[in-house]
C-alpha positions, 0 to 999 in steps of 0.5 A: 821566553826564549824565541825558540818557544813555539806559538802554541806554548806562547799561547798557553802562557798568555792564556794563563796569564789573562785568566789569571791561572797558576801553574798549579791550577793548570796542572791539577786541571789538566793533568800535566805536572807542574814541572813540565809546565814550567819546563815548557818555558825554558828547556823542554818542548811540549808534547802533543797530548800534554799540549792538547790537555793544557789547551783544552783546560784553557778553553782551546782546541788544537786543530790540524788544517790542511794547507791550501796547496794540499786541497782540491784546487776548486775547494782551495779557491773557495776557501780562500774566497770565503776567507777574504769575505770573513776577513780571516786567514785560512786557519781561522776560516777552517776554525770557524767552519769547525765551530759552525759544524759543531754547533749545528750538530748540538742543535740537531742533538738538542732537536732530537732530544726535544722530539724524543721527549715530546714523543714520549709524552704523546705516547703516555698521554694518548687516549687520555684526557689527563693523567689522573686515570687510575694505575694498575696496582703493582703485584705484591 
């Protein structure tokens, strides 16, 4: 693969090899044409939408991260300190923080769903010792 190929494209082909996926497999799953994928190796640069689609197919996301210089100095210092504690670089730390946030949102969603199910159950069972009570006959 030529040196001019970007790291994201190198990741795509490394993951395709690791997951034992053929061009046609990735093309069908991602919606990116087979010829486009092949052209990434030699002559064409990957477009953002196509690259995101292929990475998603391979189980990856493409997340922009702010450079430390672009952050508030206090936040930059805390992020750098956290990265050192986690023995990661700053982009890896951002990715970990995003993963934690997503997981917390999923847990809250699941808790809300459980609460809704329990509330529905409680509403149905309110005042009834069991659910064997006669129900109103539907109007004919």
